[in-house]
PDB file of N, CA, C and O in Angstrom:
ATOM      1  N   MET A   1      17.679 -19.199  22.516  1.00  0.00           N
ATOM      2  CA  MET A   1      16.552 -18.317  22.217  1.00  0.00           C
ATOM      3  C   MET A   1      16.291 -17.762  23.061  1.00  0.00           C
ATOM      4  O   MET A   1      15.623 -18.092  24.041  1.00  0.00           O
ATOM      5  N   THR A   2      17.203 -16.022  22.596  1.00  0.00           N
ATOM      6  CA  THR A   2      17.153 -15.156  22.997  1.00  0.00           C
ATOM      7  C   THR A   2      15.748 -14.162  23.290  1.00  0.00           C
ATOM      8  O   THR A   2      14.632 -14.487  22.885  1.00  0.00           O
ATOM      9  N   LYS A   3      16.020 -12.919  24.055  1.00  0.00           N
ATOM     10  CA  LYS A   3      15.099 -12.781  25.372  1.00  0.00           C
ATOM     11  C   LYS A   3      13.941 -12.126  24.564  1.00  0.00           C
ATOM     12  O   LYS A   3      12.745 -12.159  24.855  1.00  0.00           O
ATOM     13  N   SER A   4      14.669 -11.376  23.231  1.00  0.00           N
ATOM     14  CA  SER A   4      13.566 -10.400  21.406  1.00  0.00           C
ATOM     15  C   SER A   4      12.461 -11.617  20.544  1.00  0.00           C
ATOM     16  O   SER A   4      11.423 -11.739  19.894  1.00  0.00           O
ATOM     17  N   ASP A   5      13.729 -12.393  21.193  1.00  0.00           N
ATOM     18  CA  ASP A   5      12.643 -13.307  19.726  1.00  0.00           C
ATOM     19  C   ASP A   5      11.602 -14.182  20.307  1.00  0.00           C
ATOM     20  O   ASP A   5      10.978 -14.995  19.625  1.00  0.00           O
ATOM     21  N   LYS A   6      11.362 -13.947  21.993  1.00  0.00           N
ATOM     22  CA  LYS A   6      10.193 -14.730  22.919  1.00  0.00           C
ATOM     23  C   LYS A   6       8.768 -13.313  22.877  1.00  0.00           C
ATOM     24  O   LYS A   6       7.588 -13.367  23.224  1.00  0.00           O
ATOM     25  N   ARG A   7       9.332 -12.546  22.481  1.00  0.00           N
ATOM     26  CA  ARG A   7       8.480 -11.608  22.834  1.00  0.00           C
ATOM     27  C   ARG A   7       7.430 -11.013  20.835  1.00  0.00           C
ATOM     28  O   ARG A   7       7.579 -10.399  19.779  1.00  0.00           O
ATOM     29  N   PRO A   8       6.634 -11.707  21.518  1.00  0.00           N
ATOM     30  CA  PRO A   8       5.340 -11.081  20.334  1.00  0.00           C
ATOM     31  C   PRO A   8       5.522 -10.231  19.478  1.00  0.00           C
ATOM     32  O   PRO A   8       6.450  -9.519  19.863  1.00  0.00           O
ATOM     33  N   PRO A   9       4.854  -9.651  17.770  1.00  0.00           N
ATOM     34  CA  PRO A   9       4.996  -8.936  16.673  1.00  0.00           C
ATOM     35  C   PRO A   9       4.612  -7.433  17.659  1.00  0.00           C
ATOM     36  O   PRO A   9       4.635  -7.760  18.845  1.00  0.00           O
ATOM     37  N   ARG A  10       4.521  -7.025  17.614  1.00  0.00           N
ATOM     38  CA  ARG A  10       4.481  -5.408  17.752  1.00  0.00           C
ATOM     39  C   ARG A  10       2.526  -5.155  16.550  1.00  0.00           C
ATOM     40  O   ARG A  10       2.324  -5.717  15.474  1.00  0.00           O
ATOM     41  N   LYS A  11       1.734  -4.404  17.114  1.00  0.00           N
ATOM     42  CA  LYS A  11       0.455  -3.994  16.489  1.00  0.00           C
ATOM     43  C   LYS A  11       0.614  -2.515  16.022  1.00  0.00           C
ATOM     44  O   LYS A  11       0.648  -1.388  16.517  1.00  0.00           O
ATOM     45  N   CYS A  12       0.655  -2.838  15.374  1.00  0.00           N
ATOM     46  CA  CYS A  12       0.044  -1.310  13.961  1.00  0.00           C
ATOM     47  C   CYS A  12      -0.606  -0.175  14.836  1.00  0.00           C
ATOM     48  O   CYS A  12      -1.790  -0.171  15.173  1.00  0.00           O
ATOM     49  N   PRO A  13       0.576   1.050  15.248  1.00  0.00           N
ATOM     50  CA  PRO A  13      -0.154   1.668  16.076  1.00  0.00           C
ATOM     51  C   PRO A  13      -1.451   2.117  15.679  1.00  0.00           C
ATOM     52  O   PRO A  13      -2.384   2.332  16.453  1.00  0.00           O
ATOM     53  N   LYS A  14      -1.479   2.339  13.604  1.00  0.00           N
ATOM     54  CA  LYS A  14      -2.709   3.488  13.180  1.00  0.00           C
ATOM     55  C   LYS A  14      -4.050   2.009  12.617  1.00  0.00           C
ATOM     56  O   LYS A  14      -4.781   2.375  11.696  1.00  0.00           O
ATOM     57  N   ARG A  15      -4.213   1.053  12.954  1.00  0.00           N
ATOM     58  CA  ARG A  15      -4.478   0.001  13.050  1.00  0.00           C
ATOM     59  C   ARG A  15      -4.686  -0.539  11.507  1.00  0.00           C
ATOM     60  O   ARG A  15      -5.647  -1.219  11.149  1.00  0.00           O
ATOM     61  N   LYS A  16      -3.524  -0.075  10.598  1.00  0.00           N
ATOM     62  CA  LYS A  16      -3.731  -1.260   9.603  1.00  0.00           C
ATOM     63  C   LYS A  16      -3.619  -1.597   8.842  1.00  0.00           C
ATOM     64  O   LYS A  16      -2.773  -0.720   8.668  1.00  0.00           O
ATOM     65  N   ARG A  17      -3.593  -2.515   7.293  1.00  0.00           N
ATOM     66  CA  ARG A  17      -3.236  -4.320   6.940  1.00  0.00           C
ATOM     67  C   ARG A  17      -1.875  -3.362   6.985  1.00  0.00           C
ATOM     68  O   ARG A  17      -1.435  -2.234   6.765  1.00  0.00           O
ATOM     69  N   ARG A  18      -1.516  -4.876   7.503  1.00  0.00           N
ATOM     70  CA  ARG A  18      -0.266  -5.100   7.733  1.00  0.00           C
ATOM     71  C   ARG A  18       0.387  -6.660   6.938  1.00  0.00           C
ATOM     72  O   ARG A  18      -0.121  -7.722   7.300  1.00  0.00           O
ATOM     73  N   TYR A  19       1.251  -6.674   6.118  1.00  0.00           N
ATOM     74  CA  TYR A  19       2.313  -7.186   5.173  1.00  0.00           C
ATOM     75  C   TYR A  19       3.843  -7.670   5.403  1.00  0.00           C
ATOM     76  O   TYR A  19       4.880  -7.020   5.270  1.00  0.00           O
ATOM     77  N   ASN A  20       3.688  -8.752   5.714  1.00  0.00           N
ATOM     78  CA  ASN A  20       5.136  -9.245   5.362  1.00  0.00           C
ATOM     79  C   ASN A  20       6.191  -8.592   5.294  1.00  0.00           C
ATOM     80  O   ASN A  20       6.906  -8.011   6.110  1.00  0.00           O
ATOM     81  N   THR A  21       6.202  -8.759   4.225  1.00  0.00           N
ATOM     82  CA  THR A  21       7.282  -8.107   2.893  1.00  0.00           C
ATOM     83  C   THR A  21       6.410  -7.063   2.908  1.00  0.00           C
ATOM     84  O   THR A  21       5.330  -6.826   3.449  1.00  0.00           O
ATOM     85  N   GLU A  22       7.570  -6.192   1.771  1.00  0.00           N
ATOM     86  CA  GLU A  22       7.151  -5.699   0.886  1.00  0.00           C
ATOM     87  C   GLU A  22       6.669  -6.178  -0.340  1.00  0.00           C
ATOM     88  O   GLU A  22       5.514  -5.855  -0.616  1.00  0.00           O
ATOM     89  N   GLU A  23       7.211  -6.789  -1.046  1.00  0.00           N
ATOM     90  CA  GLU A  23       6.554  -7.636  -2.608  1.00  0.00           C
ATOM     91  C   GLU A  23       4.953  -7.516  -2.058  1.00  0.00           C
ATOM     92  O   GLU A  23       4.170  -6.636  -2.416  1.00  0.00           O
ATOM     93  N   GLU A  24       4.670  -8.562  -1.146  1.00  0.00           N
ATOM     94  CA  GLU A  24       3.517  -8.899  -0.701  1.00  0.00           C
ATOM     95  C   GLU A  24       2.789  -7.526  -0.980  1.00  0.00           C
ATOM     96  O   GLU A  24       1.746  -7.619  -1.626  1.00  0.00           O
ATOM     97  N   ALA A  25       3.376  -5.664  -0.398  1.00  0.00           N
ATOM     98  CA  ALA A  25       2.909  -5.198   0.169  1.00  0.00           C
ATOM     99  C   ALA A  25       2.028  -4.433  -1.417  1.00  0.00           C
ATOM    100  O   ALA A  25       0.845  -4.289  -1.727  1.00  0.00           O
ATOM    101  N   ARG A  26       3.384  -4.090  -2.107  1.00  0.00           N
ATOM    102  CA  ARG A  26       3.237  -3.782  -4.389  1.00  0.00           C
ATOM    103  C   ARG A  26       2.309  -4.387  -4.197  1.00  0.00           C
ATOM    104  O   ARG A  26       1.427  -3.848  -3.528  1.00  0.00           O
ATOM    105  N   ALA A  27       2.126  -5.609  -4.640  1.00  0.00           N
ATOM    106  CA  ALA A  27       1.728  -6.961  -4.967  1.00  0.00           C
ATOM    107  C   ALA A  27      -0.273  -6.176  -4.696  1.00  0.00           C
ATOM    108  O   ALA A  27      -0.987  -5.582  -5.504  1.00  0.00           O
ATOM    109  N   SER A  28      -0.488  -6.507  -3.474  1.00  0.00           N
ATOM    110  CA  SER A  28      -1.487  -5.790  -3.278  1.00  0.00           C
ATOM    111  C   SER A  28      -1.897  -4.363  -3.172  1.00  0.00           C
ATOM    112  O   SER A  28      -3.015  -4.053  -2.761  1.00  0.00           O
ATOM    113  N   MET A  29      -0.854  -3.346  -3.600  1.00  0.00           N
ATOM    114  CA  MET A  29      -1.242  -2.449  -4.050  1.00  0.00           C
ATOM    115  C   MET A  29      -2.125  -2.218  -5.702  1.00  0.00           C
ATOM    116  O   MET A  29      -3.180  -1.697  -6.064  1.00  0.00           O
ATOM    117  N   HIS A  30      -1.007  -2.927  -6.344  1.00  0.00           N
ATOM    118  CA  HIS A  30      -1.579  -2.480  -7.525  1.00  0.00           C
ATOM    119  C   HIS A  30      -2.662  -3.385  -8.447  1.00  0.00           C
ATOM    120  O   HIS A  30      -3.157  -3.298  -9.570  1.00  0.00           O
ATOM    121  N   ALA A  31      -2.760  -4.681  -6.829  1.00  0.00           N
ATOM    122  CA  ALA A  31      -4.477  -5.238  -7.121  1.00  0.00           C
ATOM    123  C   ALA A  31      -5.212  -4.044  -6.587  1.00  0.00           C
ATOM    124  O   ALA A  31      -5.940  -3.405  -7.347  1.00  0.00           O
ATOM    125  N   LEU A  32      -5.051  -3.660  -5.178  1.00  0.00           N
ATOM    126  CA  LEU A  32      -6.199  -2.392  -5.449  1.00  0.00           C
ATOM    127  C   LEU A  32      -6.593  -1.946  -5.979  1.00  0.00           C
ATOM    128  O   LEU A  32      -7.822  -1.910  -6.038  1.00  0.00           O
ATOM    129  N   LEU A  33      -5.207  -0.794  -7.313  1.00  0.00           N
ATOM    130  CA  LEU A  33      -4.429  -0.300  -8.618  1.00  0.00           C
ATOM    131  C   LEU A  33      -5.905  -0.561  -9.196  1.00  0.00           C
ATOM    132  O   LEU A  33      -6.877   0.188  -9.295  1.00  0.00           O
ATOM    133  N   ARG A  34      -5.671  -2.138  -9.599  1.00  0.00           N
ATOM    134  CA  ARG A  34      -6.617  -2.521 -11.019  1.00  0.00           C
ATOM    135  C   ARG A  34      -7.312  -2.321 -10.846  1.00  0.00           C
ATOM    136  O   ARG A  34      -7.881  -1.446 -11.499  1.00  0.00           O
ATOM    137  N   ARG A  35      -8.286  -3.352  -9.135  1.00  0.00           N
ATOM    138  CA  ARG A  35      -9.690  -3.402  -8.938  1.00  0.00           C
ATOM    139  C   ARG A  35     -10.128  -2.311  -9.305  1.00  0.00           C
ATOM    140  O   ARG A  35     -10.897  -2.214 -10.262  1.00  0.00           O
ATOM    141  N   ARG A  36      -9.850  -1.630  -8.836  1.00  0.00           N
ATOM    142  CA  ARG A  36     -10.820  -0.094  -8.512  1.00  0.00           C
ATOM    143  C   ARG A  36     -10.054   0.849 -10.151  1.00  0.00           C
ATOM    144  O   ARG A  36     -10.112   2.059 -10.371  1.00  0.00           O
ATOM    145  N   GLU A  37      -9.609   0.110 -10.755  1.00  0.00           N
ATOM    146  CA  GLU A  37      -9.865   0.761 -12.340  1.00  0.00           C
ATOM    147  C   GLU A  37     -11.090   0.852 -13.106  1.00  0.00           C
ATOM    148  O   GLU A  37     -11.796   1.687 -13.670  1.00  0.00           O
ATOM    149  N   LYS A  38     -10.984  -1.017 -12.746  1.00  0.00           N
ATOM    150  CA  LYS A  38     -11.645  -1.520 -12.735  1.00  0.00           C
ATOM    151  C   LYS A  38     -13.655  -1.809 -13.067  1.00  0.00           C
ATOM    152  O   LYS A  38     -14.530  -2.128 -13.872  1.00  0.00           O
ATOM    153  N   GLN A  39     -13.280  -1.323 -11.529  1.00  0.00           N
ATOM    154  CA  GLN A  39     -14.777  -0.953 -11.192  1.00  0.00           C
ATOM    155  C   GLN A  39     -15.386   0.922 -11.465  1.00  0.00           C
ATOM    156  O   GLN A  39     -16.410   1.446 -11.025  1.00  0.00           O
ATOM    157  N   GLY A  40     -14.448   1.441 -12.212  1.00  0.00           N
ATOM    158  CA  GLY A  40     -14.327   2.497 -12.743  1.00  0.00           C
ATOM    159  C   GLY A  40     -13.978   3.779 -11.518  1.00  0.00           C
ATOM    160  O   GLY A  40     -14.369   4.910 -11.232  1.00  0.00           O
ATOM    161  N   ASN A  41     -13.451   3.237 -11.268  1.00  0.00           N
ATOM    162  CA  ASN A  41     -13.159   4.519 -10.140  1.00  0.00           C
ATOM    163  C   ASN A  41     -12.197   4.481  -9.088  1.00  0.00           C
ATOM    164  O   ASN A  41     -12.186   4.198  -7.890  1.00  0.00           O
ATOM    165  N   PRO A  42     -10.772   5.165 -10.638  1.00  0.00           N
ATOM    166  CA  PRO A  42      -9.180   4.642 -10.383  1.00  0.00           C
ATOM    167  C   PRO A  42      -8.679   5.630  -9.544  1.00  0.00           C
ATOM    168  O   PRO A  42      -9.023   6.798  -9.726  1.00  0.00           O
ATOM    169  N   ILE A  43      -7.850   5.299  -8.574  1.00  0.00           N
ATOM    170  CA  ILE A  43      -6.894   6.032  -7.744  1.00  0.00           C
ATOM    171  C   ILE A  43      -6.140   6.888  -9.017  1.00  0.00           C
ATOM    172  O   ILE A  43      -5.752   6.706 -10.172  1.00  0.00           O
ATOM    173  N   VAL A  44      -6.193   7.660  -8.260  1.00  0.00           N
ATOM    174  CA  VAL A  44      -5.164   9.404  -9.090  1.00  0.00           C
ATOM    175  C   VAL A  44      -4.072   9.219  -8.044  1.00  0.00           C
ATOM    176  O   VAL A  44      -2.912   9.020  -8.406  1.00  0.00           O
ATOM    177  N   SER A  45      -4.443   9.285  -6.620  1.00  0.00           N
ATOM    178  CA  SER A  45      -3.283  10.123  -5.758  1.00  0.00           C
ATOM    179  C   SER A  45      -1.897   9.076  -5.829  1.00  0.00           C
ATOM    180  O   SER A  45      -2.007   7.921  -6.239  1.00  0.00           O
ATOM    181  N   VAL A  46      -0.802   9.564  -5.444  1.00  0.00           N
ATOM    182  CA  VAL A  46       0.209   8.894  -5.229  1.00  0.00           C
ATOM    183  C   VAL A  46       0.146   7.231  -4.476  1.00  0.00           C
ATOM    184  O   VAL A  46      -0.606   6.776  -3.615  1.00  0.00           O
ATOM    185  N   MET A  47       1.058   6.742  -5.085  1.00  0.00           N
ATOM    186  CA  MET A  47       0.075   5.301  -4.029  1.00  0.00           C
ATOM    187  C   MET A  47       1.671   5.214  -3.963  1.00  0.00           C
ATOM    188  O   MET A  47       2.423   5.477  -4.902  1.00  0.00           O
ATOM    189  N   HIS A  48       2.294   4.531  -1.862  1.00  0.00           N
ATOM    190  CA  HIS A  48       3.515   3.579  -1.260  1.00  0.00           C
ATOM    191  C   HIS A  48       3.800   3.089  -0.918  1.00  0.00           C
ATOM    192  O   HIS A  48       3.530   3.461   0.224  1.00  0.00           O
ATOM    193  N   VAL A  49       4.187   2.449  -0.838  1.00  0.00           N
ATOM    194  CA  VAL A  49       4.389   1.321   0.458  1.00  0.00           C
ATOM    195  C   VAL A  49       5.431   1.001   1.844  1.00  0.00           C
ATOM    196  O   VAL A  49       6.473   0.515   1.403  1.00  0.00           O
ATOM    197  N   TYR A  50       5.452   1.052   2.492  1.00  0.00           N
ATOM    198  CA  TYR A  50       5.947   2.594   3.491  1.00  0.00           C
ATOM    199  C   TYR A  50       6.232   1.197   4.284  1.00  0.00           C
ATOM    200  O   TYR A  50       5.462   0.273   4.023  1.00  0.00           O
ATOM    201  N   GLY A  51       7.477   0.919   5.416  1.00  0.00           N
ATOM    202  CA  GLY A  51       7.608  -0.341   6.619  1.00  0.00           C
ATOM    203  C   GLY A  51       7.661   1.558   7.708  1.00  0.00           C
ATOM    204  O   GLY A  51       7.956   2.743   7.865  1.00  0.00           O
ATOM    205  N   CYS A  52       6.923  -0.046   8.174  1.00  0.00           N
ATOM    206  CA  CYS A  52       6.231   0.730   9.948  1.00  0.00           C
ATOM    207  C   CYS A  52       6.997   0.299  10.616  1.00  0.00           C
ATOM    208  O   CYS A  52       7.718  -0.587  10.156  1.00  0.00           O
ATOM    209  N   SER A  53       7.201   0.821  12.241  1.00  0.00           N
ATOM    210  CA  SER A  53       7.522   0.395  13.694  1.00  0.00           C
ATOM    211  C   SER A  53       6.472  -0.991  14.066  1.00  0.00           C
ATOM    212  O   SER A  53       6.538  -1.529  15.171  1.00  0.00           O
ATOM    213  N   CYS A  54       5.661  -1.397  13.152  1.00  0.00           N
ATOM    214  CA  CYS A  54       5.518  -2.740  14.141  1.00  0.00           C
ATOM    215  C   CYS A  54       5.702  -3.634  12.989  1.00  0.00           C
ATOM    216  O   CYS A  54       4.815  -4.416  12.645  1.00  0.00           O
ATOM    217  N   GLY A  55       6.884  -3.533  12.358  1.00  0.00           N
ATOM    218  CA  GLY A  55       8.088  -4.657  11.950  1.00  0.00           C
ATOM    219  C   GLY A  55       7.618  -4.983  10.623  1.00  0.00           C
ATOM    220  O   GLY A  55       8.363  -5.717   9.973  1.00  0.00           O
ATOM    221  N   GLY A  56       6.416  -4.554  10.014  1.00  0.00           N
ATOM    222  CA  GLY A  56       5.867  -5.043   8.608  1.00  0.00           C
ATOM    223  C   GLY A  56       6.377  -4.067   7.735  1.00  0.00           C
ATOM    224  O   GLY A  56       7.490  -3.549   7.829  1.00  0.00           O
ATOM    225  N   PHE A  57       4.749  -3.623   6.112  1.00  0.00           N
ATOM    226  CA  PHE A  57       4.972  -3.290   5.721  1.00  0.00           C
ATOM    227  C   PHE A  57       2.899  -2.134   5.370  1.00  0.00           C
ATOM    228  O   PHE A  57       1.796  -2.264   5.902  1.00  0.00           O
ATOM    229  N   HIS A  58       3.280  -1.457   4.575  1.00  0.00           N
ATOM    230  CA  HIS A  58       1.336  -0.633   4.522  1.00  0.00           C
ATOM    231  C   HIS A  58       1.279   0.194   3.532  1.00  0.00           C
ATOM    232  O   HIS A  58       2.026   1.147   3.311  1.00  0.00           O
ATOM    233  N   VAL A  59       0.048  -0.312   2.706  1.00  0.00           N
ATOM    234  CA  VAL A  59       0.510   0.571   1.988  1.00  0.00           C
ATOM    235  C   VAL A  59      -0.550   2.005   1.972  1.00  0.00           C
ATOM    236  O   VAL A  59      -1.763   1.968   2.183  1.00  0.00           O
ATOM    237  N   GLY A  60       0.069   2.945   1.737  1.00  0.00           N
ATOM    238  CA  GLY A  60      -0.992   4.564   1.377  1.00  0.00           C
ATOM    239  C   GLY A  60      -0.619   5.083   0.452  1.00  0.00           C
ATOM    240  O   GLY A  60      -0.040   4.764  -0.587  1.00  0.00           O
ATOM    241  N   SER A  61      -1.210   6.438   1.153  1.00  0.00           N
ATOM    242  CA  SER A  61      -1.394   7.391  -0.603  1.00  0.00           C
ATOM    243  C   SER A  61      -1.353   8.829  -0.185  1.00  0.00           C
ATOM    244  O   SER A  61      -2.184   9.228   0.631  1.00  0.00           O
ATOM    245  N   SER A  62      -1.009   9.138  -0.374  1.00  0.00           N
ATOM    246  CA  SER A  62      -0.744  10.830  -0.653  1.00  0.00           C
ATOM    247  C   SER A  62      -1.786  12.104  -0.771  1.00  0.00           C
ATOM    248  O   SER A  62      -2.998  11.983  -0.952  1.00  0.00           O
ATOM    249  N   ARG A  63      -1.328  12.904  -0.681  1.00  0.00           N
ATOM    250  CA  ARG A  63      -2.372  13.971  -1.102  1.00  0.00           C
ATOM    251  C   ARG A  63      -2.105  14.292  -2.542  1.00  0.00           C
ATOM    252  O   ARG A  63      -2.887  15.022  -3.151  1.00  0.00           O
ATOM    253  N   ALA A  64      -1.241  13.882  -3.010  1.00  0.00           N
ATOM    254  CA  ALA A  64       0.033  14.075  -4.695  1.00  0.00           C
ATOM    255  C   ALA A  64      -1.939  13.133  -5.014  1.00  0.00           C
ATOM    256  O   ALA A  64      -2.814  12.378  -4.587  1.00  0.00           O
ATOM    257  N   ILE A  65      -1.370  14.217  -6.291  1.00  0.00           N
ATOM    258  CA  ILE A  65      -1.817  13.349  -7.796  1.00  0.00           C
ATOM    259  C   ILE A  65      -0.356  13.006  -8.574  1.00  0.00           C
ATOM    260  O   ILE A  65       0.692  13.611  -8.802  1.00  0.00           O
ATOM    261  N   ASN A  66      -0.985  11.517  -8.873  1.00  0.00           N
ATOM    262  CA  ASN A  66      -0.562  11.146  -9.878  1.00  0.00           C
ATOM    263  C   ASN A  66      -0.735  11.921 -11.401  1.00  0.00           C
ATOM    264  O   ASN A  66      -1.688  11.474 -12.038  1.00  0.00           O
ATOM    265  N   TRP A  67       0.002  12.961 -12.052  1.00  0.00           N
ATOM    266  CA  TRP A  67      -0.696  13.555 -13.322  1.00  0.00           C
ATOM    267  C   TRP A  67      -0.682  12.228 -15.127  1.00  0.00           C
ATOM    268  O   TRP A  67      -1.357  12.005 -16.132  1.00  0.00           O
ATOM    269  N   ASP A  68       0.673  11.741 -14.394  1.00  0.00           N
ATOM    270  CA  ASP A  68       0.817  10.086 -15.669  1.00  0.00           C
ATOM    271  C   ASP A  68      -0.760   9.303 -15.705  1.00  0.00           C
ATOM    272  O   ASP A  68      -1.557   8.855 -16.530  1.00  0.00           O
ATOM    273  N   ARG A  69      -0.614   9.470 -14.267  1.00  0.00           N
ATOM    274  CA  ARG A  69      -2.118   8.398 -14.300  1.00  0.00           C
ATOM    275  C   ARG A  69      -2.977   9.164 -13.780  1.00  0.00           C
ATOM    276  O   ARG A  69      -3.456   9.112 -12.647  1.00  0.00           O
ATOM    277  N   VAL A  70      -3.120   9.676 -14.372  1.00  0.00           N
ATOM    278  CA  VAL A  70      -4.897  10.675 -15.189  1.00  0.00           C
ATOM    279  C   VAL A  70      -4.522  11.434 -16.082  1.00  0.00           C
ATOM    280  O   VAL A  70      -5.164  12.440 -15.782  1.00  0.00           O
ATOM    281  N   ALA A  71      -3.953  11.696 -16.962  1.00  0.00           N
ATOM    282  CA  ALA A  71      -2.427  11.121 -18.529  1.00  0.00           C
ATOM    283  C   ALA A  71      -3.964  10.356 -18.638  1.00  0.00           C
ATOM    284  O   ALA A  71      -5.155  10.646 -18.752  1.00  0.00           O
ATOM    285  N   ALA A  72      -3.191   9.342 -18.538  1.00  0.00           N
ATOM    286  CA  ALA A  72      -3.273   7.942 -18.959  1.00  0.00           C
ATOM    287  C   ALA A  72      -5.012   7.715 -18.788  1.00  0.00           C
ATOM    288  O   ALA A  72      -5.663   7.221 -19.708  1.00  0.00           O
ATOM    289  N   ILE A  73      -5.273   7.892 -18.252  1.00  0.00           N
ATOM    290  CA  ILE A  73      -6.708   7.516 -17.809  1.00  0.00           C
ATOM    291  C   ILE A  73      -7.746   8.853 -18.812  1.00  0.00           C
ATOM    292  O   ILE A  73      -8.947   8.767 -18.556  1.00  0.00           O
ATOM    293  N   THR A  74      -7.446   9.761 -19.646  1.00  0.00           N
ATOM    294  CA  THR A  74      -8.035  10.332 -19.864  1.00  0.00           C
ATOM    295  C   THR A  74      -8.307  10.616 -21.252  1.00  0.00           C
ATOM    296  O   THR A  74      -9.231  11.322 -21.657  1.00  0.00           O
ATOM    297  N   THR A  75      -7.500  10.060 -21.912  1.00  0.00           N
ATOM    298  CA  THR A  75      -6.536   9.520 -22.778  1.00  0.00           C
ATOM    299  C   THR A  75      -7.053   8.380 -23.527  1.00  0.00           C
ATOM    300  O   THR A  75      -7.238   8.229 -24.735  1.00  0.00           O
ATOM    301  N   LYS A  76      -7.284   7.452 -22.316  1.00  0.00           N
ATOM    302  CA  LYS A  76      -8.037   5.906 -22.987  1.00  0.00           C
ATOM    303  C   LYS A  76      -9.778   5.944 -23.277  1.00  0.00           C
ATOM    304  O   LYS A  76     -10.579   5.355 -24.002  1.00  0.00           O
ATOM    305  N   ASN A  77      -9.797   6.891 -22.355  1.00  0.00           N
ATOM    306  CA  ASN A  77     -11.450   7.366 -22.310  1.00  0.00           C
ATOM    307  C   ASN A  77     -11.260   7.742 -23.396  1.00  0.00           C
ATOM    308  O   ASN A  77     -12.170   8.269 -24.036  1.00  0.00           O
TER     309      ASN A  77
END
């Protein structure tokens, strides 16, 4: 066992929810989008998954608006 194997995983500096894999983070992001749309309060900002210095993955959003999603919501109503 090397010295780096004994080191505990680092905590995220931003205290966000940590996911072990990118797929797990994407599944959580899509579940959040579905849940919010079902509640009638959809998320229209651009959502993305990114790797962090803590060794995990996080879900984030930007200030940019996903206009395709806005168009899909407005035409559905």
